[in-house]
C-alpha positions as CSV (number, residue, x, y, z in Angstrom):
1,M,49.5,-11.6,31.0
2,S,50.3,-8.2,29.7
3,N,48.0,-5.2,29.8
4,L,46.1,-3.7,26.9
5,R,44.5,-0.5,26.4
6,V,41.3,-0.4,24.3
7,Q,39.3,2.8,23.1
8,L,35.8,2.4,22.5
9,K,33.3,4.8,20.7
10,V,29.6,4.2,21.6
11,Q,26.9,5.6,19.4
12,G,23.2,5.4,20.1
13,T,20.9,6.4,22.9
14,V,23.6,6.8,25.5
15,Q,23.2,10.3,27.0
16,G,20.8,11.0,29.7
17,V,20.2,7.5,30.6
18,G,22.9,6.8,33.1
19,F,25.2,5.2,30.4
20,R,28.4,6.8,31.9
21,P,27.8,5.6,35.5
22,F,27.0,2.3,34.1
23,I,30.3,2.1,32.4
24,H,32.0,3.5,35.4
25,N,30.9,0.8,37.8
26,M,31.2,-2.1,35.4
27,A,34.8,-1.1,34.5
28,K,35.5,-1.2,38.3
29,D,33.8,-4.7,38.4
30,C,35.9,-5.9,35.6
31,G,39.2,-4.6,37.1
32,L,40.0,-2.0,34.6
33,N,41.2,1.6,34.8
34,G,40.9,4.4,32.5
35,W,38.0,7.0,31.8
36,V,34.6,7.4,30.1
37,C,33.0,10.9,28.9
38,N,30.4,12.1,26.8
39,T,31.0,13.7,23.4
40,S,29.0,15.2,20.8
41,E,29.2,11.9,18.8
42,G,28.0,9.6,21.7
43,V,30.4,8.3,24.5
44,V,34.0,7.5,24.3
45,I,35.6,4.9,26.8
46,E,39.2,4.2,27.3
47,A,40.0,1.1,29.4
48,E,43.3,-0.7,30.4
49,G,43.6,-4.2,31.8
50,E,44.1,-7.9,30.9
51,K,42.6,-9.2,27.6
52,N,40.1,-11.4,29.2
53,D,38.8,-8.6,31.4
54,I,38.5,-6.2,28.4
55,D,36.9,-8.8,26.4
56,D,34.3,-9.4,29.3
57,F,33.7,-5.5,29.4
58,I,32.9,-5.1,25.8
59,F,30.7,-8.0,25.8
60,R,28.7,-6.6,28.8
61,I,28.3,-3.0,27.3
62,D,25.9,-4.5,24.7
63,K,24.0,-7.1,27.0
64,E,23.9,-5.1,30.2
65,N,23.2,-1.5,29.1
66,P,20.7,0.9,31.0
67,V,17.1,0.2,30.4
68,H,16.4,3.4,28.1
69,S,19.8,3.1,26.3
70,H,20.2,1.8,22.9
71,V,23.8,1.1,21.6
72,Q,23.6,1.7,17.8
73,S,27.4,1.0,17.1
74,L,30.6,0.2,19.2
75,E,33.8,0.8,17.6
76,S,37.0,-0.3,19.3
77,I,40.7,0.2,18.6
78,F,43.8,-0.9,20.7
79,L,46.3,1.6,21.8
80,E,49.7,1.8,23.4
81,V,49.2,1.4,27.3
82,V,49.7,4.5,29.3
83,G,49.2,3.2,32.8
84,Y,45.9,4.7,34.3
85,K,45.6,4.4,37.9
86,S,41.9,4.4,38.4
87,F,38.6,4.7,36.3
88,E,37.0,8.0,36.1
89,I,34.3,10.0,34.4
90,K,35.9,12.9,32.6
91,E,34.6,16.3,31.2
92,S,32.5,16.2,28.0
93,I,34.5,16.6,24.6
94,N,32.8,18.6,22.0
95,G,32.9,17.6,18.5
96,I,30.6,16.5,15.4
97,K,27.2,16.1,16.8
98,T,25.8,12.6,16.3
99,A,24.8,11.5,19.7
100,L,20.9,10.9,20.2
101,I,18.9,13.0,22.5
102,L,16.7,11.1,24.8
103,P,12.7,12.0,24.8
104,D,11.6,13.0,28.2
105,I,10.9,9.8,30.3
106,A,8.1,9.1,32.6
107,M,8.9,9.1,36.4
108,C,10.6,5.8,37.5
109,S,9.2,3.6,40.3
110,E,12.1,4.5,42.7
111,C,11.4,8.3,42.4
112,K,7.6,7.6,42.9
113,E,8.5,5.6,46.2
114,E,10.7,8.6,47.3
115,I,8.0,11.3,46.8
116,Q,5.8,9.2,49.0
117,D,8.4,8.5,51.7
118,T,7.8,11.1,54.6
119,A,11.2,10.4,55.7
120,N,13.0,11.4,52.3
121,R,14.3,14.6,51.6
122,R,12.4,14.7,48.3
123,Y,9.0,13.9,50.0
124,K,6.2,15.3,47.7
125,Y,9.1,17.3,45.6
126,P,7.5,17.8,42.1
127,F,10.8,17.8,40.4
128,T,12.3,14.7,41.6
129,N,14.2,12.8,38.9
130,C,17.1,10.4,38.5
131,T,19.3,9.0,35.5
132,H,16.2,6.5,34.9
133,C,13.6,9.3,34.5
134,G,12.7,12.9,34.1
135,P,13.2,15.8,31.5
136,R,15.4,15.5,28.6
137,Y,14.4,16.9,25.3
138,S,12.3,19.5,26.7
139,I,15.2,21.2,28.7
140,I,18.3,20.4,26.4
141,E,19.6,23.3,24.6
142,T,22.5,21.7,22.9
143,L,24.8,18.7,22.8
144,P,26.4,17.0,24.7
145,Y,23.8,16.4,27.3
146,D,25.3,18.0,30.3
147,R,23.7,20.2,32.9
148,K,25.3,23.4,31.5
149,N,23.6,22.7,28.2
150,T,20.2,22.4,29.7
151,T,17.4,24.8,31.3
152,M,18.8,23.5,34.6
153,S,22.0,25.4,34.2
154,S,20.8,28.2,36.4
155,F,20.0,25.9,39.5
156,D,23.3,25.1,41.5
157,M,23.1,21.9,43.2
158,C,23.2,22.0,47.1
159,D,25.7,19.8,48.8
160,D,23.5,16.7,49.2
161,C,22.5,16.9,45.4
162,N,26.1,17.4,44.5
163,K,27.1,14.0,46.6
164,E,24.5,12.1,44.9
165,Y,25.7,13.5,41.5
166,N,29.5,12.4,42.0
167,D,28.6,9.2,43.8
168,P,29.1,6.3,41.3
169,S,26.8,3.9,43.4
170,N,24.0,6.5,43.5
171,R,21.4,6.3,40.8
172,R,21.6,10.0,40.5
173,F,25.2,9.9,39.5
174,H,25.7,12.4,36.8
175,A,21.8,12.9,36.4
176,Q,21.9,16.4,34.7
177,P,18.4,17.6,36.0
178,N,19.2,16.4,39.6
179,A,17.6,18.6,42.2
180,C,15.6,18.8,45.5
181,P,13.6,21.4,47.4
182,V,16.7,23.1,48.7
183,C,18.3,23.9,45.4
184,G,15.8,23.0,42.7
185,P,12.8,24.5,40.7
186,S,9.8,25.6,42.8
187,I,6.3,25.7,42.3
188,E,3.5,28.3,42.9
189,L,-0.3,29.0,42.4
190,C,-1.7,32.1,41.0
191,D,-4.8,33.7,39.7
192,H,-5.7,34.4,36.1
193,K,-4.0,37.9,36.7
194,G,-0.6,36.3,37.8
195,E,-1.1,37.2,41.6
196,I,0.5,34.4,43.8
197,I,-1.9,32.8,46.2
198,G,0.2,29.6,47.1
199,K,3.6,28.0,47.0
200,T,5.1,24.5,47.3
201,V,3.1,21.6,48.2
202,T,0.3,23.7,49.5
203,A,0.0,25.4,46.1
204,I,-0.6,21.7,44.6
205,K,-3.2,21.0,47.4
206,M,-4.9,24.2,46.7
207,A,-4.9,23.4,42.9
208,A,-6.5,20.1,43.6
209,T,-9.3,21.7,45.7
210,L,-10.1,24.3,43.1
211,I,-10.3,21.5,40.4
212,K,-12.9,19.7,42.6
213,E,-14.9,22.9,42.8
214,G,-15.3,23.1,39.1
215,N,-12.3,25.5,38.3
216,I,-10.3,25.3,35.3
217,V,-6.7,25.3,36.2
218,A,-3.7,25.5,33.7
219,I,-0.8,23.5,34.8
220,K,2.9,23.9,33.6
221,G,3.9,20.4,32.9
222,L,7.1,18.8,31.3
223,G,6.7,20.2,27.6
224,G,4.1,23.0,28.1
225,F,0.8,23.8,29.8
226,Q,-2.2,21.6,30.3
227,L,-5.8,22.9,31.0
228,V,-7.3,20.5,33.8
229,V,-10.9,20.2,35.0
230,D,-12.8,17.6,36.8
231,A,-13.6,14.9,34.1
232,R,-16.9,14.0,36.0
233,D,-18.2,17.5,36.0
234,A,-20.1,18.2,32.9
235,V,-20.7,21.8,33.5
236,A,-16.9,22.3,34.1
237,V,-16.1,20.4,31.0
238,E,-18.6,22.6,28.9
239,R,-17.1,25.8,30.3
240,L,-13.7,24.6,29.2
241,R,-15.3,24.0,25.7
242,E,-16.8,27.3,25.4
243,R,-13.6,29.2,26.6
244,K,-11.2,27.1,24.3
245,N,-13.6,27.1,21.5
246,R,-13.4,23.3,21.1
247,E,-17.1,22.4,20.5
248,A,-16.9,18.5,20.3
249,K,-13.5,17.2,19.9
250,P,-12.7,14.7,22.4
251,F,-10.5,15.5,25.5
252,A,-8.0,13.3,26.8
253,V,-8.4,12.0,30.6
254,M,-5.9,11.5,33.3
255,Y,-6.3,8.7,35.9
256,H,-4.7,8.0,39.3
257,D,-3.4,4.5,38.4
258,I,-3.7,1.5,36.1
259,D,-6.4,-0.2,38.4
260,E,-8.7,2.9,38.1
261,V,-8.4,2.8,34.2
262,K,-9.2,-1.0,34.0
263,L,-12.4,-0.2,36.0
264,V,-13.7,2.1,33.3
265,C,-12.2,1.0,29.9
266,N,-11.2,-2.2,28.3
267,V,-7.5,-2.6,28.6
268,S,-5.5,-5.3,26.5
269,H,-2.0,-6.5,27.8
270,V,-0.5,-4.2,24.9
271,E,-2.5,-1.2,26.0
272,E,-1.4,-1.6,29.5
273,Q,2.2,-1.9,28.7
274,M,1.8,1.4,26.6
275,L,0.0,3.3,29.4
276,C,2.6,2.1,31.9
277,S,5.6,2.6,29.6
278,A,8.3,5.1,29.9
279,Q,6.9,7.0,27.1
280,A,3.5,7.3,29.1
281,P,1.5,8.3,26.1
282,I,-2.5,8.9,25.7
283,V,-3.8,5.7,24.7
284,L,-7.2,5.2,22.8
285,L,-9.1,2.7,24.9
286,V,-12.7,1.5,24.5
287,K,-15.1,2.8,27.4
288,K,-17.1,0.3,29.4
289,G,-19.7,2.9,30.0
290,H,-20.2,6.6,31.1
291,F,-17.7,7.1,34.1
292,V,-16.7,10.6,33.2
293,A,-19.2,13.4,31.7
294,E,-20.5,12.6,28.3
295,N,-19.2,15.9,26.9
296,V,-15.6,14.7,27.5
297,A,-15.8,12.7,24.4
298,P,-19.3,12.9,22.9
299,G,-20.4,10.2,20.6
300,N,-17.2,8.4,20.9
301,P,-16.8,4.9,22.1
302,Y,-13.0,5.5,22.9
303,L,-11.6,7.5,25.5
304,G,-8.1,8.9,25.3
305,V,-6.4,7.9,28.6
306,M,-3.1,8.6,30.3
307,L,-1.3,8.1,33.6
308,P,0.6,10.6,35.8
309,Y,3.9,10.7,34.1
310,T,5.8,13.4,36.3
311,P,6.0,13.9,40.0
312,L,4.1,16.9,39.9
313,H,1.1,15.1,38.1
314,F,1.5,12.1,40.4
315,I,1.3,14.5,43.6
316,L,-1.7,16.3,42.2
317,M,-3.6,13.1,41.4
318,Q,-2.8,11.8,44.9
319,N,-4.7,14.9,46.3
320,L,-7.5,14.6,43.5
321,K,-8.3,10.8,43.4
322,I,-10.6,11.7,40.5
323,P,-10.1,11.5,36.8
324,V,-9.4,14.9,35.2
325,V,-9.3,16.3,31.5
326,A,-5.9,17.2,30.9
327,T,-5.9,18.8,27.3
328,S,-3.2,21.1,25.7
329,G,-2.9,24.6,27.0
330,N,-3.1,26.6,24.0
331,L,-5.4,28.8,21.8
332,S,-7.1,27.3,18.7
333,E,-4.4,26.4,16.2
334,D,-1.3,27.9,18.3
335,P,1.1,25.6,19.8
336,I,0.9,24.8,23.6
337,C,2.3,27.6,25.9
338,I,5.5,26.9,27.5
339,D,6.4,30.2,29.5
340,E,4.2,30.8,32.6
341,W,3.9,34.7,31.8
342,E,2.9,34.0,28.2
343,A,0.4,31.4,29.3
344,I,-1.2,34.1,31.8
345,E,-1.5,36.3,29.0
346,D,-2.8,33.9,26.4
347,L,-4.8,31.6,28.5
348,G,-6.1,34.1,31.0
349,S,-9.4,34.1,29.4
350,I,-9.7,30.3,29.7
351,A,-8.1,29.2,32.9
352,D,-9.1,30.4,36.5
353,Y,-5.9,29.5,38.0
354,F,-2.4,28.8,37.0
355,L,-0.1,26.3,38.7
356,I,3.4,27.2,37.5
357,H,7.3,26.7,38.1
358,N,10.5,28.4,37.2
359,R,12.1,25.6,35.4
360,P,12.3,27.0,31.8
361,I,11.0,24.6,28.9
362,A,13.3,24.7,25.9
363,R,10.8,23.6,23.5
364,H,6.9,22.9,23.4
365,V,6.4,19.0,23.4
366,D,2.7,17.7,23.5
367,D,1.4,14.4,24.9
368,S,1.7,11.7,22.3
369,I,-1.3,9.7,21.2
370,V,-1.1,6.0,20.5
371,R,-3.5,3.0,19.8
372,E,-3.2,-0.7,19.5
373,I,-3.4,-2.1,16.0
374,K,-3.4,-5.9,15.5
375,G,-1.3,-6.2,18.8
376,K,1.1,-3.4,17.9
377,E,1.5,0.2,19.2
378,Q,0.8,2.5,16.5
379,V,1.6,6.3,17.1
380,L,-1.0,8.7,15.9
381,R,0.8,11.8,17.4
382,R,4.5,11.7,17.9
383,A,5.8,14.0,20.7
384,R,6.6,13.4,24.3
385,G,8.5,10.0,25.1
386,Y,9.1,9.4,21.4
387,A,10.6,12.6,19.8
388,P,13.2,13.1,18.7
389,L,14.4,9.7,18.5
390,P,15.5,8.8,14.8
391,I,14.3,6.5,12.3
392,F,17.4,4.4,10.8
393,I,17.5,4.5,7.2
394,E,20.1,3.4,4.4
395,D,22.7,6.1,4.5
396,G,22.5,8.6,1.9
397,K,25.3,11.4,1.5
398,T,22.9,14.2,0.8
399,S,21.8,15.9,3.9
400,V,18.2,17.0,3.8
401,L,15.8,19.3,5.5
402,A,12.2,18.3,5.2
403,L,9.4,20.7,6.2
404,G,6.3,18.3,6.3
405,S,2.8,19.1,5.5
406,H,0.3,21.9,6.5
407,L,-1.7,20.0,9.1
408,K,-0.2,17.8,11.9
409,N,3.2,19.3,10.8
410,T,6.5,17.9,11.8
411,V,9.8,18.6,10.4
412,S,12.8,16.2,9.9
413,V,16.5,16.4,9.5
414,S,18.6,13.7,8.0
415,H,22.2,13.0,9.6
416,G,23.8,10.2,8.0
417,S,21.9,6.9,8.4
418,K,19.5,8.7,10.9
419,V,16.4,10.8,10.2
420,F,15.4,12.9,13.4
421,I,11.6,13.6,13.4
422,S,10.5,16.6,15.4
423,Q,7.8,16.7,17.9
424,H,4.3,17.2,16.8
425,I,4.3,21.1,15.8
426,G,0.6,21.0,14.6
427,D,-1.5,22.8,12.1
428,L,0.4,25.9,10.5
429,G,-2.6,28.2,10.5
430,S,-1.5,30.9,12.8
431,Q,1.2,33.3,13.5
432,K,2.5,31.4,16.7
433,S,2.3,28.0,15.0
434,N,4.5,29.4,12.3
435,E,6.9,30.8,14.8
436,A,7.2,27.3,16.5
437,F,7.5,25.8,13.2
438,K,10.5,28.0,12.3
439,K,12.1,27.6,15.8
440,T,11.7,23.8,15.6
441,I,13.8,23.9,12.2
442,A,16.4,26.2,13.9
443,D,16.5,23.7,16.9
444,F,17.3,20.8,14.9
445,I,20.0,22.4,12.5
446,S,21.6,23.8,15.7
447,I,21.7,20.8,18.1
448,Y,23.3,18.6,15.5
449,E,25.2,21.6,13.7
450,E,23.7,20.2,10.6
451,K,24.2,21.8,7.2
452,P,21.5,20.7,5.0
453,E,21.9,20.6,1.2
454,V,18.5,20.0,0.1
455,V,15.0,21.2,1.5
456,A,12.3,18.9,0.7
457,F,8.7,20.0,0.7
458,D,5.2,19.3,-0.3
459,K,4.0,20.0,-3.9
460,H,1.2,22.1,-2.6
461,P,2.3,25.6,-3.6
462,D,0.0,27.4,-0.8
463,Y,1.3,25.4,2.2
464,A,3.1,27.6,4.6
465,S,5.8,25.0,4.8
466,S,6.1,25.1,1.0
467,K,6.4,28.8,0.9
468,L,9.2,28.8,3.4
469,A,11.1,26.0,1.7
470,K,11.2,28.2,-1.5
471,S,12.6,31.2,0.5
472,L,15.5,29.1,1.7
473,D,19.2,29.1,0.0
474,L,19.2,25.3,-0.5
475,S,18.6,23.0,-3.3
476,K,14.8,22.4,-3.6
477,F,12.8,19.3,-4.2
478,S,9.1,19.1,-4.1
479,V,7.5,15.7,-3.1
480,Q,4.1,14.4,-4.1
481,H,2.2,14.1,-0.8
482,H,0.9,10.4,-1.2
483,Y,4.4,9.3,-2.4
484,A,5.8,10.7,0.9
485,H,3.3,8.9,2.8
486,I,4.3,5.5,1.4
487,L,8.0,6.2,1.7
488,S,7.3,7.0,5.4
489,C,5.5,3.8,5.9
490,M,8.3,2.0,4.2
491,A,10.9,3.7,6.5
492,D,9.1,2.9,9.5
493,N,9.0,-0.8,8.6
494,Q,12.6,-0.7,7.0
495,I,11.5,-2.1,3.8
496,T,12.6,-1.8,0.3
497,S,10.9,-1.4,-3.2
498,P,9.0,-2.5,-5.0
499,V,6.0,-1.8,-2.9
500,L,2.3,-1.4,-3.7
501,G,1.4,1.8,-1.5
502,V,-2.2,2.3,-0.6
503,S,-2.4,6.0,0.4
504,W,-5.7,7.2,1.6
505,D,-6.4,10.6,3.2
506,G,-8.3,13.8,3.0
507,S,-6.5,15.4,0.2
508,G,-3.1,16.1,-1.2
509,F,-1.8,18.1,-4.3
510,G,-1.7,15.8,-7.2
511,D,0.8,15.6,-10.1
512,D,-2.1,16.6,-12.4
513,G,-3.0,19.7,-10.2
514,S,-6.2,18.2,-8.7
515,L,-6.9,16.9,-5.1
516,W,-5.5,13.3,-4.6
517,G,-6.5,11.0,-1.6
518,G,-7.6,7.6,-3.0
519,E,-4.3,6.6,-4.4
520,F,-2.5,3.1,-5.2
521,L,1.2,3.8,-6.0
522,L,3.5,1.3,-7.3
523,V,7.0,2.4,-5.7
524,N,10.1,1.6,-7.4
525,D,13.7,2.2,-6.5
526,N,13.6,5.9,-7.8
527,S,10.1,7.1,-8.0
528,F,6.5,5.9,-8.3
529,E,3.6,5.1,-10.6
530,R,0.2,6.1,-9.9
531,I,-1.5,2.6,-10.9
532,A,-5.0,3.3,-9.5
533,H,-7.2,5.7,-8.0
534,F,-10.6,6.3,-7.0
535,E,-12.9,8.2,-9.6
536,K,-12.9,11.9,-8.9
537,F,-15.8,13.9,-7.9
538,G,-16.6,17.7,-7.2
539,L,-16.3,19.5,-3.6
540,P,-18.8,22.4,-3.9
541,G,-17.4,25.2,-2.0
542,S,-14.0,23.8,-2.0
543,E,-12.7,24.0,1.5
544,V,-16.1,24.5,3.1
545,A,-16.9,21.0,1.7
546,I,-14.1,19.7,3.9
547,E,-16.2,21.0,7.1
548,E,-19.5,20.2,5.6
549,S,-19.6,16.5,4.6
550,R,-23.2,16.8,3.2
551,R,-21.6,19.0,0.5
552,S,-19.1,16.0,-0.4
553,A,-22.2,13.7,-0.5
554,L,-24.0,16.2,-3.2
555,G,-20.6,16.2,-5.1
556,L,-20.5,12.3,-5.2
557,L,-24.1,11.8,-5.8
558,Y,-24.0,14.5,-8.9
559,K,-20.9,12.8,-10.3
560,V,-22.4,9.3,-10.4
561,F,-26.0,10.0,-11.1
562,G,-26.6,13.6,-12.1
563,D,-29.6,15.1,-10.3
564,K,-31.5,11.9,-10.3
565,Y,-31.5,11.2,-6.6
566,F,-31.5,14.8,-5.4
567,G,-34.3,15.2,-2.8
568,K,-34.8,11.4,-2.2
569,K,-35.8,10.9,1.3
570,S,-33.7,7.8,2.1
571,I,-30.8,9.7,1.6
572,K,-30.3,11.7,4.6
573,T,-28.1,14.2,3.2
574,F,-31.1,16.3,1.6
575,N,-32.8,16.5,5.1
576,S,-30.0,19.0,6.3
577,F,-30.4,21.6,3.5
578,E,-32.8,24.4,3.0
579,V,-34.5,24.4,-0.5
580,V,-32.5,27.6,-1.7
581,E,-29.3,26.4,-0.4
582,L,-29.6,22.8,-2.3
583,K,-30.5,24.7,-5.5
584,N,-27.5,27.1,-5.2
585,I,-25.1,24.0,-4.6
586,C,-26.8,22.2,-7.5
587,Q,-25.9,25.2,-9.8
588,M,-22.4,25.2,-8.5
589,L,-22.0,21.6,-9.3
590,A,-23.9,21.7,-12.9
591,N,-21.5,24.8,-13.8
592,N,-18.4,23.6,-12.1
593,I,-18.1,26.9,-9.9
594,N,-15.6,26.7,-7.1
595,T,-15.8,22.9,-7.3
596,P,-12.4,21.3,-7.5
597,N,-12.3,17.5,-8.2
598,T,-10.8,15.0,-5.9
599,S,-10.3,11.4,-5.6
600,S,-10.2,11.5,-1.9
601,V,-11.3,8.4,0.1
602,G,-11.5,10.7,3.3
603,R,-14.1,12.8,1.3
604,L,-15.7,9.6,0.3
605,F,-15.9,8.7,4.0
606,D,-17.6,12.0,4.6
607,A,-20.1,11.7,1.8
608,V,-21.2,8.3,3.0
609,S,-21.6,9.6,6.6
610,S,-23.7,12.2,5.4
611,M,-25.6,9.9,3.2
612,L,-26.4,7.8,6.2
613,G,-27.3,10.8,8.4
614,I,-24.5,10.2,10.9
615,C,-22.7,13.8,10.3
616,H,-23.7,16.5,8.0
617,K,-21.2,19.0,9.5
618,S,-18.0,18.1,11.1
619,K,-17.1,20.3,14.3
620,Y,-13.5,19.0,14.3
621,E,-10.9,17.4,11.7
622,G,-12.1,14.0,10.5
623,Q,-15.5,13.8,12.7
624,A,-17.8,12.6,10.0
625,A,-15.4,9.9,8.8
626,M,-14.7,8.8,12.6
627,Q,-18.5,8.9,13.4
628,L,-18.9,6.5,10.2
629,E,-16.3,3.9,11.7
630,F,-18.0,4.1,15.1
631,A,-21.4,3.4,13.5
632,A,-19.8,-0.1,12.4
633,N,-19.0,-1.0,15.9
634,G,-20.9,-4.1,17.0
635,Y,-21.9,-5.1,13.6
636,K,-20.2,-8.1,12.1
637,T,-20.5,-9.3,8.5
638,A,-18.1,-10.2,5.6
639,E,-20.5,-8.8,3.1
640,F,-19.6,-5.9,0.9
641,Y,-21.0,-3.9,-2.1
642,T,-20.1,-4.5,-5.8
643,Y,-17.9,-2.1,-7.5
644,D,-16.4,-1.5,-11.0
645,L,-12.9,-1.1,-11.8
646,Q,-12.3,0.6,-15.3
647,N,-9.2,0.6,-17.1
648,D,-7.8,3.6,-18.9
649,D,-4.5,4.4,-20.6
650,N,-3.0,5.4,-17.5
651,A,-4.6,3.7,-14.4
652,I,-7.2,1.5,-13.1
653,I,-10.2,3.8,-12.1
654,I,-12.4,2.6,-9.1
655,K,-16.1,3.6,-10.0
656,Y,-18.9,4.5,-7.7
657,N,-21.9,3.7,-9.6
658,K,-22.6,0.2,-8.4
659,L,-21.2,0.7,-4.9
660,L,-23.6,3.9,-4.4
661,G,-26.7,2.0,-6.2
662,S,-26.4,-0.9,-3.8
663,L,-26.0,1.4,-0.8
664,I,-28.9,3.4,-1.7
665,N,-31.0,0.4,-2.2
666,D,-30.1,-0.6,1.5
667,L,-31.1,2.9,2.6
668,D,-34.5,2.5,0.6
669,E,-35.0,-1.0,2.3
670,G,-34.5,0.6,5.7
671,C,-31.3,-1.6,6.5
672,D,-29.6,-0.7,9.6
673,V,-27.1,2.2,9.3
674,G,-24.5,0.3,11.3
675,M,-24.8,-2.7,9.0
676,I,-24.4,-0.4,5.9
677,A,-21.4,1.1,7.4
678,V,-19.7,-2.1,8.0
679,K,-20.5,-3.1,4.3
680,F,-19.0,0.0,3.2
681,H,-15.7,-0.3,5.2
682,N,-15.6,-3.9,3.7
683,T,-16.1,-2.9,0.1
684,L,-13.1,-0.6,0.5
685,V,-10.9,-3.4,1.8
686,E,-12.0,-5.6,-1.1
687,I,-11.0,-3.1,-3.4
688,I,-7.4,-3.0,-1.8
689,V,-7.2,-6.8,-2.1
690,D,-8.6,-6.7,-5.9
691,I,-5.9,-4.0,-7.0
692,A,-3.3,-5.8,-5.2
693,K,-4.1,-9.0,-6.9
694,T,-4.2,-7.1,-10.1
695,V,-0.7,-5.5,-9.7
696,N,0.7,-8.5,-8.2
697,I,3.3,-7.0,-6.0
698,N,3.8,-8.9,-2.8
699,K,4.4,-5.9,-0.4
700,V,1.5,-3.8,0.5
701,A,2.1,-0.5,2.6
702,L,-1.0,1.1,4.2
703,S,-0.5,4.8,4.8
704,G,-2.4,8.2,5.0
705,G,-4.9,9.4,7.7
706,C,-7.6,7.0,6.7
707,F,-5.6,4.2,8.1
708,Q,-6.2,5.7,11.6
709,N,-9.3,3.8,11.2
710,K,-8.9,0.7,13.5
711,Y,-11.5,-1.5,11.7
712,L,-10.5,-0.4,8.1
713,T,-6.8,-1.1,9.0
714,E,-7.3,-4.4,10.6
715,R,-9.7,-5.8,8.1
716,A,-7.3,-4.9,5.5
717,I,-4.4,-6.6,7.1
718,D,-6.4,-9.9,7.5
719,R,-7.8,-10.0,4.2
720,L,-4.3,-9.1,2.5
721,T,-2.7,-11.7,4.7
722,T,-5.2,-14.5,3.8
723,E,-4.3,-13.4,0.2
724,N,-0.7,-14.2,1.1
725,F,0.4,-10.5,0.9
726,K,2.9,-9.0,3.2
727,V,1.2,-6.1,4.8
728,Y,2.9,-3.1,6.5
729,W,1.2,-0.4,8.5
730,H,2.7,2.4,10.5
731,Q,3.9,1.9,14.2
732,R,6.4,4.5,15.4
733,V,5.6,7.1,12.7
734,P,2.2,8.5,12.4
735,P,0.0,7.3,9.4
736,N,-1.2,10.9,9.0
737,D,0.4,13.9,8.0
738,G,2.8,13.7,11.1
739,G,4.7,11.2,9.0
740,I,5.0,13.3,5.7
741,S,8.3,14.9,6.6
742,L,10.1,11.5,7.1
743,G,8.8,10.5,3.7
744,Q,10.1,13.7,2.0
745,V,13.5,12.9,3.3
746,L,13.5,9.7,1.6
747,A,12.0,10.9,-1.6
748,A,14.8,13.7,-1.8
749,K,17.7,11.1,-0.8
750,R,16.4,8.8,-3.8
751,E,16.4,11.7,-6.3
752,F,19.7,13.1,-5.3
753,K,21.4,9.7,-5.2
754,K,20.9,9.5,-8.9
C-alpha cells in the first residue's frame, strides 16, 4: 500500500496541556513520520504513512487527547509525500492568533507525590509543575504558548530539566514552566519592611509558625497575593478585618484536604468534584457548626472553602495542618497585588510578614467562586481555573470589544465564533482598579492581535467603563444592562430567541432614565421588549439607600401606603431611626428630593430585610438580601402572599399593595421572621410563573445578581419546570455583573448584523 501525507490543523484548547507530546507519541505508536508544532492558531501536524495508520491516528486525536485539552475543530488535507524519516516537534510558527490560552491548573496528583518524596529532586519544591498542571494564563505574555513568551523566560533550564523537556516519554516533555530547585524560581520570607528573614523550605516553615502564632502573612501565590491567618483565631481574624477595612464580608478558608472539609461542612458529590477539580475554586458549602472562628463568616450558614491548588499552598498546609483564612491581598476596591515590592508598600500596614517569590506574574487572577445549583456548577466569580476560556457563539463578522459594568467588572473580546471573557477585575472605584481594567483590555487585544470594530458598553453614562468606551476611536454601541444579563444567560446555555428573560438585580440604567432591576424582557432575534416590571418606588438618599436597606424600606412603604404605617412598631425598620432622622427622610420622600425611583428586586429584598428587622445597614454589598435568604433556611412551606398585576399600555406592572399588606399582617400577628422570609421568596417565584404563563414563551432565562440566591433560583426552576417551561440559569458565566460584558458582545453582534 502506498504512503500518504496528511496535514492537520487542530484548534481548541491545545497549548499548554501536553498536546504536542501526546501527538508525538501517538504518531510513533501508529508508525507515522512527520512533525507537530504550535502555531498562533492552534496546532499543525503533518504525518506520512499508510492510509489505515493515518485514519487510526486521526480518530485517536479526538478520542484520546490529554485530560485538559479540548479539540474544537480538526481540518485535514492530503498533500504530496515528501519522505519524512522520523516524527519530531518543530519550533512554533507565528500567525493569526486564535489558539486558546489555558487557565492556570491546580497541581496534579503526580506532582503532589513528587514534592512529598524525600528521594525526588523536587522534594518540597514549591514551583513543581508538568504538562498536566501549573501556571498558564497568569504567566503567558503572548501566543504561541512557548517558554520564551512567558514570565519563565528568564529562568534557563538546568541539564536535568532540559532532558525532561526534550524526552517524549516524560510528562514534562515541552512543559513550558518546567523548573526545579537548581534552575527555577525561589522563595523567601521577609518582614513588613522587606527585610529577608528566611529562604527556601525554611521560609515556608517559618511562615507556618508565624501564622500559628496569630500573625498575618501575605503570600505571593499563582495570580497574586493572599492574606493568610489562622481561621480558628478570632483575634487574628478580627485584626485582619480591622487592617483590611473589611468589617463583616465573609472570608474564604483553605483546608488541608477534602477529608477535613467533610468533617466541618456538608459536601455533596458535585461539590466534592468542584473542590477537587483542576479549577480548584472556592466552593460555597453549608457549615455543620462553628469549627472556625465565628467572625470568619459572621451570621452566614455558608463557608467559602478551597483546597491547596499549588505546591506552595500544599507545602504550607502540610506544615500548618489547620484551616486558614486565605483572602485577596489588596486594599479596598483595588485589584490584588501581583508584584512583591508593590505588595510590601501597599499591604505593609496589613500584613506582618510576606512569603514572596521571584517568578513574575503577568496579570492578576483572583480565586474563582462557585456554588451548586440544582446539581450543576454555577460560577459566581470567574477567574483562576476558568478565565480566559471562551464561550462559543454563532459567528458574527463584527469584532466587538465589550467593557462590562461598573461592579464586578470583566471585559470581553469576540474573535470569530469565540468570546473571550477576562478574569474578574472587580469594582471600578479606584485608580488602581481602573489601571487593571485598562491593562486587561490591552492584554486581550494584544494576545490575540484583535482589531475591534465596535466597543459595547453599559447605558449608564457615569460608569468608568462607559466613559472609557466613549473615548475610543471605534464604533460605539450602548447596551441596556438587563438586556445584557439575559443575552449572557442565553450564550451560557447556547439557546436562541424568543426567550422570556427574568432579569433581577440591584440596579441598572433603564431606557426611560430610571433605575431598573425587576425586569421581564421578551428577547427576540434583534432586540427586546420590556413586557413586565415591578412597580417603582423611591430611594431616599439615592446611593446611601443602597447601603442602608432601611431607606429602601421607607421608600417602599411610602410608595404603597403614604405615611399610614410610619412609626408602626411591628415594622422593625422604624426602630432603627432617630425621630429627627425619620422626619427628614419623610420630607425627602414627600417632596421627591434626592429620591430616584427604581423597579429593583434587589432593593425590594433590602426593604423586606429591614422591615423584618434582619438588616438595616449593609456592611458589604448584598448583605441585607443575603441575610433575608439565610433567614428562610430551615423553614418549609408552599405558601405565598397575594399580589396584583396591573396592565397598562406598555407593560404589566407588579403592584406591592396586597403583598406588603399581607406581610405586615403577619408581622402584627407575631409570625416567625423565617416563615415570612420563605413566603416572600415563594411570592417572587409565583410572580415569575404567573408572568411566564401570561406571556406564554416556552424558554425562560434567569439572570442578574438576585439569582445568586440559591433558594430563589432553585424554587423558580422547580416551579417553572412543573408548569412545563424550559428553564435556563447561569453555569459557566456569573449571573451577576461579571457576565455583563458577554451579553454586551451578543447585543452588539445582533445590532451590527442587521
